[in-house]
N, CA, C and O atoms as a Maestro MAE file, in Angstrom:
{
 s_m_m2io_version
 :::
 2.0.0
}

f_m_ct {
 s_m_title
 :::
 protein
 m_atom[280] {
  # First column is atom index #
  i_m_mmod_type
  r_m_x_coord
  r_m_y_coord
  r_m_z_coord
  i_m_residue_number
  s_m_chain_name
  s_m_pdb_residue_name
  s_m_pdb_atom_name
  i_m_atomic_number
  :::
  1 25 0.847 -1.153 0.000 1 A "MET " " N  " 7
  2 3 0.000 0.000 0.000 1 A "MET " " CA " 6
  3 2 0.903 1.230 0.000 1 A "MET " " C  " 6
  4 15 2.003 1.203 0.551 1 A "MET " " O  " 8
  5 25 0.431 2.302 -0.620 2 A "PHE " " N  " 7
  6 3 1.167 3.555 -0.636 2 A "PHE " " CA " 6
  7 2 0.290 4.679 -0.124 2 A "PHE " " C  " 6
  8 15 -0.928 4.666 -0.301 2 A "PHE " " O  " 8
  9 25 0.918 5.644 0.507 3 A "TRP " " N  " 7
  10 3 0.232 6.830 0.995 3 A "TRP " " CA " 6
  11 2 0.780 7.993 0.187 3 A "TRP " " C  " 6
  12 15 1.990 8.101 -0.013 3 A "TRP " " O  " 8
  13 25 -0.099 8.855 -0.272 4 A "ASP " " N  " 7
  14 3 0.317 10.028 -1.015 4 A "ASP " " CA " 6
  15 2 -0.562 11.193 -0.620 4 A "ASP " " C  " 6
  16 15 -1.673 11.014 -0.122 4 A "ASP " " O  " 8
  17 25 -0.059 12.365 -0.846 5 A "SER " " N  " 7
  18 3 -0.859 13.560 -0.600 5 A "SER " " CA " 6
  19 2 -0.562 14.568 -1.691 5 A "SER " " C  " 6
  20 15 0.543 14.613 -2.232 5 A "SER " " O  " 8
  21 25 -1.554 15.371 -2.004 6 A "PHE " " N  " 7
  22 3 -1.371 16.371 -3.046 6 A "PHE " " CA " 6
  23 2 -2.348 17.512 -2.829 6 A "PHE " " C  " 6
  24 15 -3.369 17.370 -2.156 6 A "PHE " " O  " 8
  25 25 -2.010 18.627 -3.409 7 A "SER " " N  " 7
  26 3 -2.896 19.779 -3.440 7 A "SER " " CA " 6
  27 2 -2.655 20.471 -4.770 7 A "SER " " C  " 6
  28 15 -1.886 19.986 -5.600 7 A "SER " " O  " 8
  29 25 -3.303 21.588 -4.968 8 A "PHE " " N  " 7
  30 3 -3.114 22.358 -6.195 8 A "PHE " " CA " 6
  31 2 -1.660 22.788 -6.347 8 A "PHE " " C  " 6
  32 15 -1.137 22.834 -7.460 8 A "PHE " " O  " 8
  33 25 -1.008 23.102 -5.229 9 A "SER " " N  " 7
  34 3 0.345 23.654 -5.292 9 A "SER " " CA " 6
  35 2 1.463 22.682 -4.904 9 A "SER " " C  " 6
  36 15 2.629 22.966 -5.178 9 A "SER " " O  " 8
  37 25 1.149 21.561 -4.285 10 A "VAL " " N  " 7
  38 3 2.189 20.649 -3.803 10 A "VAL " " CA " 6
  39 2 1.791 19.202 -4.074 10 A "VAL " " C  " 6
  40 15 0.651 18.800 -3.841 10 A "VAL " " O  " 8
  41 25 2.746 18.435 -4.569 11 A "VAL " " N  " 7
  42 3 2.570 16.991 -4.688 11 A "VAL " " CA " 6
  43 2 3.697 16.352 -3.885 11 A "VAL " " C  " 6
  44 15 4.870 16.647 -4.113 11 A "VAL " " O  " 8
  45 25 3.350 15.495 -2.967 12 A "ALA " " N  " 7
  46 3 4.348 14.826 -2.130 12 A "ALA " " CA " 6
  47 2 4.735 13.495 -2.769 12 A "ALA " " C  " 6
  48 15 4.025 12.977 -3.631 12 A "ALA " " O  " 8
  49 25 5.853 12.960 -2.342 13 A "SER " " N  " 7
  50 3 6.281 11.675 -2.862 13 A "SER " " CA " 6
  51 2 5.483 10.547 -2.202 13 A "SER " " C  " 6
  52 15 4.950 10.699 -1.103 13 A "SER " " O  " 8
  53 25 5.420 9.433 -2.892 14 A "LEU " " N  " 7
  54 3 4.719 8.276 -2.347 14 A "LEU " " CA " 6
  55 2 5.456 7.743 -1.126 14 A "LEU " " C  " 6
  56 15 6.686 7.750 -1.076 14 A "LEU " " O  " 8
  57 25 4.698 7.286 -0.152 15 A "MET " " N  " 7
  58 3 5.274 6.692 1.048 15 A "MET " " CA " 6
  59 2 4.765 5.259 1.145 15 A "MET " " C  " 6
  60 15 3.569 5.042 1.339 15 A "MET " " O  " 8
  61 25 5.659 4.276 1.013 16 A "PRO " " N  " 7
  62 3 5.205 2.884 1.110 16 A "PRO " " CA " 6
  63 2 4.781 2.537 2.537 16 A "PRO " " C  " 6
  64 15 5.429 2.945 3.501 16 A "PRO " " O  " 8
  65 25 3.708 1.796 2.661 17 A "ILE " " N  " 7
  66 3 3.206 1.335 3.952 17 A "ILE " " CA " 6
  67 2 3.339 -0.184 3.971 17 A "ILE " " C  " 6
  68 15 2.748 -0.881 3.146 17 A "ILE " " O  " 8
  69 25 4.111 -0.681 4.908 18 A "GLU " " N  " 7
  70 3 4.282 -2.130 5.044 18 A "GLU " " CA " 6
  71 2 3.074 -2.710 5.785 18 A "GLU " " C  " 6
  72 15 2.537 -2.083 6.698 18 A "GLU " " O  " 8
  73 25 2.666 -3.879 5.395 19 A "ASP " " N  " 7
  74 3 1.575 -4.608 6.056 19 A "ASP " " CA " 6
  75 2 0.271 -3.822 6.001 19 A "ASP " " C  " 6
  76 15 0.062 -2.993 5.115 19 A "ASP " " O  " 8
  77 25 -0.589 -4.098 6.954 20 A "MET " " N  " 7
  78 3 -1.901 -3.435 7.008 20 A "MET " " CA " 6
  79 2 -1.797 -2.101 7.737 20 A "MET " " C  " 6
  80 15 -1.013 -1.946 8.673 20 A "MET " " O  " 8
  81 25 -2.597 -1.148 7.292 21 A "MET " " N  " 7
  82 3 -2.662 0.146 7.968 21 A "MET " " CA " 6
  83 2 -3.450 -0.039 9.260 21 A "MET " " C  " 6
  84 15 -4.544 -0.603 9.256 21 A "MET " " O  " 8
  85 25 -2.886 0.438 10.359 22 A "ASN " " N  " 7
  86 3 -3.608 0.421 11.630 22 A "ASN " " CA " 6
  87 2 -3.530 1.828 12.224 22 A "ASN " " C  " 6
  88 15 -2.952 2.728 11.615 22 A "ASN " " O  " 8
  89 25 -4.096 2.013 13.382 23 A "LEU " " N  " 7
  90 3 -4.159 3.340 13.989 23 A "LEU " " CA " 6
  91 2 -2.776 3.938 14.184 23 A "LEU " " C  " 6
  92 15 -2.569 5.115 13.888 23 A "LEU " " O  " 8
  93 25 -1.834 3.158 14.673 24 A "TYR " " N  " 7
  94 3 -0.511 3.695 14.977 24 A "TYR " " CA " 6
  95 2 0.297 4.013 13.721 24 A "TYR " " C  " 6
  96 15 1.047 4.989 13.700 24 A "TYR " " O  " 8
  97 25 0.153 3.203 12.679 25 A "LYS " " N  " 7
  98 3 0.781 3.531 11.406 25 A "LYS " " CA " 6
  99 2 0.135 4.774 10.805 25 A "LYS " " C  " 6
  100 15 0.817 5.633 10.246 25 A "LYS " " O  " 8
  101 25 -1.161 4.857 10.925 26 A "CYS " " N  " 7
  102 3 -1.898 6.015 10.411 26 A "CYS " " CA " 6
  103 2 -1.410 7.295 11.087 26 A "CYS " " C  " 6
  104 15 -1.146 8.287 10.407 26 A "CYS " " O  " 8
  105 25 -1.291 7.286 12.385 27 A "ILE " " N  " 7
  106 3 -0.807 8.454 13.128 27 A "ILE " " CA " 6
  107 2 0.617 8.797 12.710 27 A "ILE " " C  " 6
  108 15 0.941 9.971 12.532 27 A "ILE " " O  " 8
  109 25 1.465 7.796 12.554 28 A "ASP " " N  " 7
  110 3 2.846 8.023 12.137 28 A "ASP " " CA " 6
  111 2 2.901 8.697 10.768 28 A "ASP " " C  " 6
  112 15 3.645 9.659 10.578 28 A "ASP " " O  " 8
  113 25 2.123 8.200 9.823 29 A "VAL " " N  " 7
  114 3 2.101 8.777 8.476 29 A "VAL " " CA " 6
  115 2 1.557 10.204 8.511 29 A "VAL " " C  " 6
  116 15 2.089 11.086 7.838 29 A "VAL " " O  " 8
  117 25 0.520 10.430 9.277 30 A "ILE " " N  " 7
  118 3 -0.054 11.776 9.372 30 A "ILE " " CA " 6
  119 2 0.965 12.753 9.954 30 A "ILE " " C  " 6
  120 15 1.135 13.857 9.437 30 A "ILE " " O  " 8
  121 25 1.638 12.351 11.022 31 A "GLU " " N  " 7
  122 3 2.592 13.260 11.673 31 A "GLU " " CA " 6
  123 2 3.861 13.463 10.838 31 A "GLU " " C  " 6
  124 15 4.387 14.574 10.780 31 A "GLU " " O  " 8
  125 25 4.354 12.407 10.193 32 A "ARG " " N  " 7
  126 3 5.613 12.518 9.444 32 A "ARG " " CA " 6
  127 2 5.422 12.980 8.008 32 A "ARG " " C  " 6
  128 15 6.333 13.566 7.423 32 A "ARG " " O  " 8
  129 25 4.249 12.726 7.431 33 A "LYS " " N  " 7
  130 3 4.050 12.980 6.004 33 A "LYS " " CA " 6
  131 2 2.965 14.020 5.732 33 A "LYS " " C  " 6
  132 15 3.228 15.051 5.113 33 A "LYS " " O  " 8
  133 25 1.757 13.747 6.192 34 A "ALA " " N  " 7
  134 3 0.628 14.597 5.809 34 A "ALA " " CA " 6
  135 2 0.724 16.007 6.386 34 A "ALA " " C  " 6
  136 15 0.571 16.982 5.650 34 A "ALA " " O  " 8
  137 25 0.969 16.128 7.658 35 A "ILE " " N  " 7
  138 3 0.995 17.451 8.286 35 A "ILE " " CA " 6
  139 2 2.093 18.335 7.699 35 A "ILE " " C  " 6
  140 15 1.818 19.499 7.407 35 A "ILE " " O  " 8
  141 25 3.330 17.845 7.507 36 A "PRO " " N  " 7
  142 3 4.330 18.713 6.872 36 A "PRO " " CA " 6
  143 2 3.933 19.167 5.458 36 A "PRO " " C  " 6
  144 15 4.163 20.319 5.092 36 A "PRO " " O  " 8
  145 25 3.344 18.275 4.674 37 A "VAL " " N  " 7
  146 3 2.925 18.647 3.317 37 A "VAL " " CA " 6
  147 2 1.787 19.655 3.364 37 A "VAL " " C  " 6
  148 15 1.794 20.640 2.626 37 A "VAL " " O  " 8
  149 25 0.818 19.413 4.224 38 A "ILE " " N  " 7
  150 3 -0.315 20.332 4.347 38 A "ILE " " CA " 6
  151 2 0.150 21.703 4.830 38 A "ILE " " C  " 6
  152 15 -0.313 22.727 4.328 38 A "ILE " " O  " 8
  153 25 1.055 21.729 5.795 39 A "THR " " N  " 7
  154 3 1.572 22.992 6.322 39 A "THR " " CA " 6
  155 2 2.353 23.751 5.260 39 A "THR " " C  " 6
  156 15 2.268 24.976 5.182 39 A "THR " " O  " 8
  157 25 3.113 23.033 4.445 40 A "LYS " " N  " 7
  158 3 3.871 23.676 3.368 40 A "LYS " " CA " 6
  159 2 2.940 24.246 2.305 40 A "LYS " " C  " 6
  160 15 3.155 25.355 1.817 40 A "LYS " " O  " 8
  161 25 1.920 23.498 1.951 41 A "ALA " " N  " 7
  162 3 0.992 23.931 0.904 41 A "ALA " " CA " 6
  163 2 0.093 25.073 1.366 41 A "ALA " " C  " 6
  164 15 -0.291 25.926 0.566 41 A "ALA " " O  " 8
  165 25 -0.242 25.091 2.653 42 A "PHE " " N  " 7
  166 3 -1.173 26.084 3.184 42 A "PHE " " CA " 6
  167 2 -0.611 26.709 4.454 42 A "PHE " " C  " 6
  168 15 -1.143 26.474 5.539 42 A "PHE " " O  " 8
  169 25 0.456 27.501 4.340 43 A "PRO " " N  " 7
  170 3 1.081 28.071 5.538 43 A "PRO " " CA " 6
  171 2 0.177 29.036 6.308 43 A "PRO " " C  " 6
  172 15 0.394 29.280 7.494 43 A "PRO " " O  " 8
  173 25 -0.832 29.581 5.636 44 A "ASP " " N  " 7
  174 3 -1.741 30.514 6.309 44 A "ASP " " CA " 6
  175 2 -2.831 29.805 7.101 44 A "ASP " " C  " 6
  176 15 -3.627 30.453 7.780 44 A "ASP " " O  " 8
  177 25 -2.870 28.478 7.018 45 A "GLY " " N  " 7
  178 3 -3.847 27.709 7.780 45 A "GLY " " CA " 6
  179 2 -5.132 27.407 7.035 45 A "GLY " " C  " 6
  180 15 -5.969 26.675 7.563 45 A "GLY " " O  " 8
  181 25 -5.331 27.933 5.839 46 A "GLY " " N  " 7
  182 3 -6.559 27.686 5.075 46 A "GLY " " CA " 6
  183 2 -6.504 26.338 4.398 46 A "GLY " " C  " 6
  184 15 -6.230 26.251 3.201 46 A "GLY " " O  " 8
  185 25 -6.761 25.289 5.150 47 A "ARG " " N  " 7
  186 3 -6.611 23.942 4.614 47 A "ARG " " CA " 6
  187 2 -7.716 23.020 5.110 47 A "ARG " " C  " 6
  188 15 -8.339 23.266 6.143 47 A "ARG " " O  " 8
  189 25 -7.941 21.970 4.361 48 A "LYS " " N  " 7
  190 3 -8.901 20.924 4.723 48 A "LYS " " CA " 6
  191 2 -8.246 19.580 4.478 48 A "LYS " " C  " 6
  192 15 -7.473 19.415 3.533 48 A "LYS " " O  " 8
  193 25 -8.554 18.635 5.322 49 A "PHE " " N  " 7
  194 3 -8.071 17.276 5.138 49 A "PHE " " CA " 6
  195 2 -9.243 16.434 4.671 49 A "PHE " " C  " 6
  196 15 -10.287 16.398 5.321 49 A "PHE " " O  " 8
  197 25 -9.072 15.759 3.546 50 A "GLN " " N  " 7
  198 3 -10.139 14.914 3.022 50 A "GLN " " CA " 6
  199 2 -9.989 13.515 3.591 50 A "GLN " " C  " 6
  200 15 -9.014 12.817 3.310 50 A "GLN " " O  " 8
  201 25 -10.943 13.125 4.374 51 A "TYR " " N  " 7
  202 3 -10.934 11.784 4.964 51 A "TYR " " CA " 6
  203 2 -11.471 10.796 3.946 51 A "TYR " " C  " 6
  204 15 -12.402 11.108 3.203 51 A "TYR " " O  " 8
  205 25 -10.895 9.620 3.907 52 A "ASP " " N  " 7
  206 3 -11.441 8.586 3.050 52 A "ASP " " CA " 6
  207 2 -11.988 7.453 3.911 52 A "ASP " " C  " 6
  208 15 -12.318 7.665 5.078 52 A "ASP " " O  " 8
  209 25 -12.083 6.273 3.354 53 A "ILE " " N  " 7
  210 3 -12.761 5.184 4.072 53 A "ILE " " CA " 6
  211 2 -11.865 4.419 5.032 53 A "ILE " " C  " 6
  212 15 -12.300 3.420 5.603 53 A "ILE " " O  " 8
  213 25 -10.630 4.858 5.227 54 A "VAL " " N  " 7
  214 3 -9.740 4.178 6.168 54 A "VAL " " CA " 6
  215 2 -10.270 4.408 7.586 54 A "VAL " " C  " 6
  216 15 -10.334 5.555 8.029 54 A "VAL " " O  " 8
  217 25 -10.647 3.357 8.304 55 A "PRO " " N  " 7
  218 3 -11.265 3.521 9.622 55 A "PRO " " CA " 6
  219 2 -10.423 4.307 10.625 55 A "PRO " " C  " 6
  220 15 -10.975 5.023 11.460 55 A "PRO " " O  " 8
  221 25 -9.106 4.186 10.558 56 A "CYS " " N  " 7
  222 3 -8.275 4.879 11.547 56 A "CYS " " CA " 6
  223 2 -8.401 6.401 11.433 56 A "CYS " " C  " 6
  224 15 -8.165 7.106 12.415 56 A "CYS " " O  " 8
  225 25 -8.768 6.920 10.262 57 A "LEU " " N  " 7
  226 3 -8.888 8.371 10.103 57 A "LEU " " CA " 6
  227 2 -10.046 8.961 10.892 57 A "LEU " " C  " 6
  228 15 -10.066 10.162 11.163 57 A "LEU " " O  " 8
  229 25 -11.004 8.130 11.259 58 A "SER " " N  " 7
  230 3 -12.137 8.641 12.030 58 A "SER " " CA " 6
  231 2 -11.968 8.428 13.535 58 A "SER " " C  " 6
  232 15 -12.897 8.677 14.303 58 A "SER " " O  " 8
  233 25 -10.794 7.973 13.957 59 A "SER " " N  " 7
  234 3 -10.561 7.748 15.385 59 A "SER " " CA " 6
  235 2 -10.387 9.080 16.118 59 A "SER " " C  " 6
  236 15 -10.005 10.083 15.515 59 A "SER " " O  " 8
  237 25 -10.665 9.080 17.397 60 A "GLU " " N  " 7
  238 3 -10.513 10.287 18.205 60 A "GLU " " CA " 6
  239 2 -9.061 10.735 18.279 60 A "GLU " " C  " 6
  240 15 -8.787 11.935 18.312 60 A "GLU " " O  " 8
  241 25 -8.129 9.794 18.304 61 A "LYS " " N  " 7
  242 3 -6.706 10.146 18.365 61 A "LYS " " CA " 6
  243 2 -6.287 10.935 17.123 61 A "LYS " " C  " 6
  244 15 -5.572 11.931 17.229 61 A "LYS " " O  " 8
  245 25 -6.727 10.495 15.967 62 A "VAL " " N  " 7
  246 3 -6.391 11.200 14.721 62 A "VAL " " CA " 6
  247 2 -7.098 12.548 14.670 62 A "VAL " " C  " 6
  248 15 -6.492 13.542 14.271 62 A "VAL " " O  " 8
  249 25 -8.340 12.600 15.056 63 A "LYS " " N  " 7
  250 3 -9.068 13.878 15.072 63 A "LYS " " CA " 6
  251 2 -8.387 14.875 16.006 63 A "LYS " " C  " 6
  252 15 -8.332 16.068 15.706 63 A "LYS " " O  " 8
  253 25 -7.875 14.398 17.125 64 A "THR " " N  " 7
  254 3 -7.165 15.262 18.075 64 A "THR " " CA " 6
  255 2 -5.897 15.828 17.449 64 A "THR " " C  " 6
  256 15 -5.584 17.003 17.640 64 A "THR " " O  " 8
  257 25 -5.174 15.016 16.714 65 A "ILE " " N  " 7
  258 3 -3.957 15.483 16.034 65 A "ILE " " CA " 6
  259 2 -4.298 16.633 15.089 65 A "ILE " " C  " 6
  260 15 -3.609 17.653 15.081 65 A "ILE " " O  " 8
  261 25 -5.352 16.475 14.295 66 A "PHE " " N  " 7
  262 3 -5.717 17.529 13.357 66 A "PHE " " CA " 6
  263 2 -6.264 18.766 14.068 66 A "PHE " " C  " 6
  264 15 -6.028 19.887 13.616 66 A "PHE " " O  " 8
  265 25 -6.984 18.584 15.160 67 A "ARG " " N  " 7
  266 3 -7.463 19.753 15.922 67 A "ARG " " CA " 6
  267 2 -6.293 20.583 16.429 67 A "ARG " " C  " 6
  268 15 -6.349 21.813 16.420 67 A "ARG " " O  " 8
  269 25 -5.242 19.920 16.866 68 A "LYS " " N  " 7
  270 3 -4.053 20.627 17.387 68 A "LYS " " CA " 6
  271 2 -3.351 21.402 16.287 68 A "LYS " " C  " 6
  272 15 -2.691 22.404 16.564 68 A "LYS " " O  " 8
  273 25 -3.481 20.956 15.038 69 A "GLN " " N  " 7
  274 3 -2.814 21.613 13.921 69 A "GLN " " CA " 6
  275 2 -3.552 22.855 13.429 69 A "GLN " " C  " 6
  276 15 -2.950 23.701 12.767 69 A "GLN " " O  " 8
  277 25 -4.807 22.977 13.730 70 A "ASN " " N  " 7
  278 3 -5.598 24.117 13.235 70 A "ASN " " CA " 6
  279 2 -5.471 25.306 14.122 70 A "ASN " " C  " 6
  280 15 -6.071 26.346 13.850 70 A "ASN " " O  " 8
  :::
 }
 m_bond[279] {
  # First column is bond index #
  i_m_from
  i_m_to
  i_m_order
  :::
  1 1 2 1
  2 2 3 1
  3 3 4 2
  4 3 5 1
  5 5 6 1
  6 6 7 1
  7 7 8 2
  8 7 9 1
  9 9 10 1
  10 10 11 1
  11 11 12 2
  12 11 13 1
  13 13 14 1
  14 14 15 1
  15 15 16 2
  16 15 17 1
  17 17 18 1
  18 18 19 1
  19 19 20 2
  20 19 21 1
  21 21 22 1
  22 22 23 1
  23 23 24 2
  24 23 25 1
  25 25 26 1
  26 26 27 1
  27 27 28 2
  28 27 29 1
  29 29 30 1
  30 30 31 1
  31 31 32 2
  32 31 33 1
  33 33 34 1
  34 34 35 1
  35 35 36 2
  36 35 37 1
  37 37 38 1
  38 38 39 1
  39 39 40 2
  40 39 41 1
  41 41 42 1
  42 42 43 1
  43 43 44 2
  44 43 45 1
  45 45 46 1
  46 46 47 1
  47 47 48 2
  48 47 49 1
  49 49 50 1
  50 50 51 1
  51 51 52 2
  52 51 53 1
  53 53 54 1
  54 54 55 1
  55 55 56 2
  56 55 57 1
  57 57 58 1
  58 58 59 1
  59 59 60 2
  60 59 61 1
  61 61 62 1
  62 62 63 1
  63 63 64 2
  64 63 65 1
  65 65 66 1
  66 66 67 1
  67 67 68 2
  68 67 69 1
  69 69 70 1
  70 70 71 1
  71 71 72 2
  72 71 73 1
  73 73 74 1
  74 74 75 1
  75 75 76 2
  76 75 77 1
  77 77 78 1
  78 78 79 1
  79 79 80 2
  80 79 81 1
  81 81 82 1
  82 82 83 1
  83 83 84 2
  84 83 85 1
  85 85 86 1
  86 86 87 1
  87 87 88 2
  88 87 89 1
  89 89 90 1
  90 90 91 1
  91 91 92 2
  92 91 93 1
  93 93 94 1
  94 94 95 1
  95 95 96 2
  96 95 97 1
  97 97 98 1
  98 98 99 1
  99 99 100 2
  100 99 101 1
  101 101 102 1
  102 102 103 1
  103 103 104 2
  104 103 105 1
  105 105 106 1
  106 106 107 1
  107 107 108 2
  108 107 109 1
  109 109 110 1
  110 110 111 1
  111 111 112 2
  112 111 113 1
  113 113 114 1
  114 114 115 1
  115 115 116 2
  116 115 117 1
  117 117 118 1
  118 118 119 1
  119 119 120 2
  120 119 121 1
  121 121 122 1
  122 122 123 1
  123 123 124 2
  124 123 125 1
  125 125 126 1
  126 126 127 1
  127 127 128 2
  128 127 129 1
  129 129 130 1
  130 130 131 1
  131 131 132 2
  132 131 133 1
  133 133 134 1
  134 134 135 1
  135 135 136 2
  136 135 137 1
  137 137 138 1
  138 138 139 1
  139 139 140 2
  140 139 141 1
  141 141 142 1
  142 142 143 1
  143 143 144 2
  144 143 145 1
  145 145 146 1
  146 146 147 1
  147 147 148 2
  148 147 149 1
  149 149 150 1
  150 150 151 1
  151 151 152 2
  152 151 153 1
  153 153 154 1
  154 154 155 1
  155 155 156 2
  156 155 157 1
  157 157 158 1
  158 158 159 1
  159 159 160 2
  160 159 161 1
  161 161 162 1
  162 162 163 1
  163 163 164 2
  164 163 165 1
  165 165 166 1
  166 166 167 1
  167 167 168 2
  168 167 169 1
  169 169 170 1
  170 170 171 1
  171 171 172 2
  172 171 173 1
  173 173 174 1
  174 174 175 1
  175 175 176 2
  176 175 177 1
  177 177 178 1
  178 178 179 1
  179 179 180 2
  180 179 181 1
  181 181 182 1
  182 182 183 1
  183 183 184 2
  184 183 185 1
  185 185 186 1
  186 186 187 1
  187 187 188 2
  188 187 189 1
  189 189 190 1
  190 190 191 1
  191 191 192 2
  192 191 193 1
  193 193 194 1
  194 194 195 1
  195 195 196 2
  196 195 197 1
  197 197 198 1
  198 198 199 1
  199 199 200 2
  200 199 201 1
  201 201 202 1
  202 202 203 1
  203 203 204 2
  204 203 205 1
  205 205 206 1
  206 206 207 1
  207 207 208 2
  208 207 209 1
  209 209 210 1
  210 210 211 1
  211 211 212 2
  212 211 213 1
  213 213 214 1
  214 214 215 1
  215 215 216 2
  216 215 217 1
  217 217 218 1
  218 218 219 1
  219 219 220 2
  220 219 221 1
  221 221 222 1
  222 222 223 1
  223 223 224 2
  224 223 225 1
  225 225 226 1
  226 226 227 1
  227 227 228 2
  228 227 229 1
  229 229 230 1
  230 230 231 1
  231 231 232 2
  232 231 233 1
  233 233 234 1
  234 234 235 1
  235 235 236 2
  236 235 237 1
  237 237 238 1
  238 238 239 1
  239 239 240 2
  240 239 241 1
  241 241 242 1
  242 242 243 1
  243 243 244 2
  244 243 245 1
  245 245 246 1
  246 246 247 1
  247 247 248 2
  248 247 249 1
  249 249 250 1
  250 250 251 1
  251 251 252 2
  252 251 253 1
  253 253 254 1
  254 254 255 1
  255 255 256 2
  256 255 257 1
  257 257 258 1
  258 258 259 1
  259 259 260 2
  260 259 261 1
  261 261 262 1
  262 262 263 1
  263 263 264 2
  264 263 265 1
  265 265 266 1
  266 266 267 1
  267 267 268 2
  268 267 269 1
  269 269 270 1
  270 270 271 1
  271 271 272 2
  272 271 273 1
  273 273 274 1
  274 274 275 1
  275 275 276 2
  276 275 277 1
  277 277 278 1
  278 278 279 1
  279 279 280 2
  :::
 }
}
């Protein structure tokens, strides 16, 4: 599985994910990959994260991470 992120102004490199995605891998990818890319693309804070069907994205731990970033 690969994780990628993109916006109108920034395309990040693919990040390979070993095995199955779980909550802790999801948090690791968000903190190491998604947040830096989102912050670079939208330094003024005008950003949205599009959630997909990955169950870990709807967890309270992940929601808390994104709340802290806004």
